[in-house]
N, C-alpha and C positions, 0 to 999 in steps of 0.2 A: 135400638142398639146404640151403645155409646163406645167410642174408641178414643183412647188416649194416644195421640200420635206425636212422638218425639223425633223431630227431624229438622232439617235445615229450612230456611225460608229465603226467597229472593223477591225483590221488588219487580224486576223485569223478567218476564218469562215464567216457566213452570217447571220447577224441580222440587224435590223434597215435599214439605208440607204445602208448598205453593202449587204442587201437582196433585197431591193426594186429597186435600181437604174438599175441594169443590165436587169432584166425582162422588166422593162418599156422601156428601150432603145431598147430592142430586138423587141418590138411591135411598135416601131417608135415614141416613146415619147421623147421629149427633156426634160431632168431632170436637175433641178438646185438644187443640194444637199447642204444642210446646216447642219452642225454637232452640236449635243448637247453634245456629249461625244466622246472621241477618246480613245477606250480601245484596249488592245492587243487581247482580246477575249471576248465572252459574259460571263455574270456573272454566268451562269449555271455551270461552271466549279468549282465555289467556290473560285477561285483565279484569279485575273486579274490585269493588270497594265495600267496606263494612266489616263488622267485628265477628270473630268467634265469640260466642257467649261463654263466659267462665262457668265451669261445672257447678260451682256453688250457687251461681245465679239461676242455672237451670233447675237445680235441686230446690231452690226457694220457690220457684213458680210451681213446681210439682207439689211441694208441701202446702202451698196456698190452696191448690185444688183439693188436696186431701182434707184440709180444714173446713171445706165447704160440705163435707160429709157425702161426697159423691163416689168414693172408691168402690163401695159395695154395689154400685150400679154400672160399673165399667165392665164391658164384655170382652174387650181386647185391648192390649197395649201393642202399638205398632212403632217400630223404629227403623230408620234408614241411615242416610249419610250422617256420620257422627261429628265431623269436624275434629276437635281436639280429642286426644286419647282419654282424658279424664271423664268424658261423657259416659263411657262404658259403665263405670261404677255407679253413676247416677241412674242409668237405665236399669241395671240389675237390681238396685235398691228399690226403684219405683215398681218394678214387676213384683218383687216380693211383697211390697206393701199392698198393692192392688189385690194380689192373690190371697193375702191374709184376710182382706175385707170381703172378697168374693172368690171362693175356691174354684168356681167354674170359669173364671176369666182365663183367657189364653194370651200368650205372648207371641207375636209374629215379628220376626227379625228379617229384614232385607239386608243381607251381609254385603253392603256396598264396598267393593274393593277396586273393580276395574273390569276390563273385558279383554277378549283375545286379541283385538286389534290395537288397543291402547296400552295394554298391560295394567299394572296397578297405578291408580292415580290418587291414592290416599297416603297419609303419613305412614312410614314403615311400621310403626308399632300397631296400627289399627288391624291389619289382617291377622296378626298373631293374637291380639286381644279378642277378636271375633271368634277365632278357632278355639282358643283355650278356655275362654270364660263366658262369652255371651251366647254363642250357639248352643252350648250344653244346657242352658236354662230356657231355651226357646221351645215352644210347642210347634210352631210353623216357621220354616225358613223359605226364602224365595231367591236363591242364587241364580245367576246365569251359569252357563256351562263352564266358563272360565273360573268363576268363584267356587263352584262345586268342586272342581279339580283341586283348587288350592286348599279348601277346607279338609279334603279327604286324602291329599297327597297322591292324587291319581290324574290320569289324562283321559277323561271321558270323551269319546267321539261317536262310537256306534251306539245303537239303542241298548245293546247288552251291557256295554261298559258304562253307559250312563246310569242304567238301572243298578249296576253293581256299586257305583259311586253313591247313588242315592241311598242304598242300603247301609253303606258306611256312615253317611251323614245321619241317617235315622238312628244308628247305633250310638251316636254322640249325645243324643237326647231328644231332638225334635221328632215328633211322630208323623208330621206332615211336611213334605218337601215339594215345592213347586220349582221346576227348572225352567227359567223364563226364555231361554233361547237354546234349542237343541238343533245343532247343525251336524247331521250324520252324513257320511259320504254316500250312502246308498239311498238317500231321500230323493223324492221326485224333484226334478230340476225346477227352480223358481219357487221353492217352498221353504218354510221354516216351521219348527214345531215347538210346542211347550209340553212339558210332562209333569204330571202330579201324581204323587204316591202317598198313601197312608196305610193304616192297618187293614183296610178293606181291599186294597189292590193298587194298580197303577194304570194310568190312562195317558194317552198322547192325543193332542189335537194339532192338526196341520192347517196352516194358512198360507196364502200367497206371501212371498217375501217381497217387501216393498223396498225399492232402491233408495234408502235414506237412513240417516242417523238422527235420532230424535232424543235429545237429553230430556230426562224426566219420564220417559215411557215406562221404564222399570218401576218407578215410584207409583205411577198410576196402576200398573199391573199388580204390584204387591198389595196396594190398598184395596182394590176391588176384589181380588181373590180372597183376602182375609175376611172381608165383610160377607161375601157370598158363602164362604165356607162355614163361618160362624153361624150364619142364618140357616143354612140347609143341612150342614153336616155331611155333605156329599162333595168329594173331590171332583167327581165327573161334572156335576152341574156347575160348580164354582169355576172349573176350568173352561167349560163351554161359554158361560156368561162373560167371563173375563176376556177370553180370546175374541169373542164377538165385538165387545165394546172397544178393546184396545186396537183391533185391526181397523175398525171404522174411524177411530180417532186418528190413527196414523195415516190412513188414506185421505182423510179430510185435510190433514196437515200437508201431505205431499201435494195434493191438488191446489192448495192455497199458494204454494211457492214460498211460504214463510219458513224461517228457521225454527221458530218456537212452536211448541204444540198448540194447536187450535182447540184449547181445552174448553172454552166457553161455547164456541161454535158447535162442538160435537156433543153437547150435553144430552141430547135425546138418545144418543147411543149408549149412555150409561143407564138412563132411566128406563129405556125400553130396548134392551139388546135384541138384535135381529135373529140371534141364535142360528147363524148360517153355517156354523161348523159343528161337527159331531165328534166327540172324543171317542177314541178307540181303546178298549181295554187291552193292555199288553201283559198283564199279570193278574 
C-alpha cells in the first residue's frame, strides 16, 4: 500500500506527519510524506520556530512525485493540519490528480480544527475551507466530536445525536466517517468511545479513558484507520485495530511520564495490535 500524506512536520515530538509516518511504515505501508510546515515543535507549547511552507512549494513537491510516475500506484491521500489556508487548494488538486491516475484511490481528510476544551486553534479561514471545499471531496473523514459538530452545524453529545451528525457529514460527500472521541453523558464512567460509519453500518468501540492530553494522537488515529480501512474494506476491523493500537500507545505514554507520544517505544502495538476491544454495531 502507498499513501501520499500531506501534513505538518515537527523536529521535536510527534504530530502531523511526524506522528503518522512511522506507525504506517511499521504496518507495512509505503508513505510519501509531503510537509505543509516545518516547525521545531507543536504549537501546544505556546512557542515554536520554523516556517509555514508556501502553497506553491508544497505543490512543487507533489508535482515532482507525480513526475516519477507513481500516482497510479497511490492507494490513498491523507491530509491533516494544513497550516496556511492556501494549502487546501493544493490538496484538492493533488487528490484530483491522484484519482485521475488511479480511480480506486481514496482521500482521507482529518479536518483538524480544535477540540471541545481548547476551541478552534487554527486560522479562522481553515474551518470554513474544510467545511465548504475540502470535506465534500473526501472519501473518509476523521473528526473528533467537536469538529463533527462544526462541520454539520450541530451539537452531538448522545449516541443518537452523534449518529445524526455523522449522517449529515456523509451527506456532504464522504462515505466513511470516523469520530475519534465520543463522550456521551450516559457512557460508562471512566470510558471514551470512537465511532465509525459507512454504507454498511455504524460501530462503536469503547476503551478506558486515560487522564492525559496527547498532541498527535489524532494524527496517529487517522493514519492507522485509513490504512486498515483501505486494506480490509471493513469499518469494524479498522476501528478495532486502531483503537487497540492507539490505546496502548497512549497508555505507554502516560506510564512514561513524558509529554510527547512514545511513538517509537510503542511500535509493536501498531505491528501487532492486541485486539483487546470489540466494536459494537449500533446501526
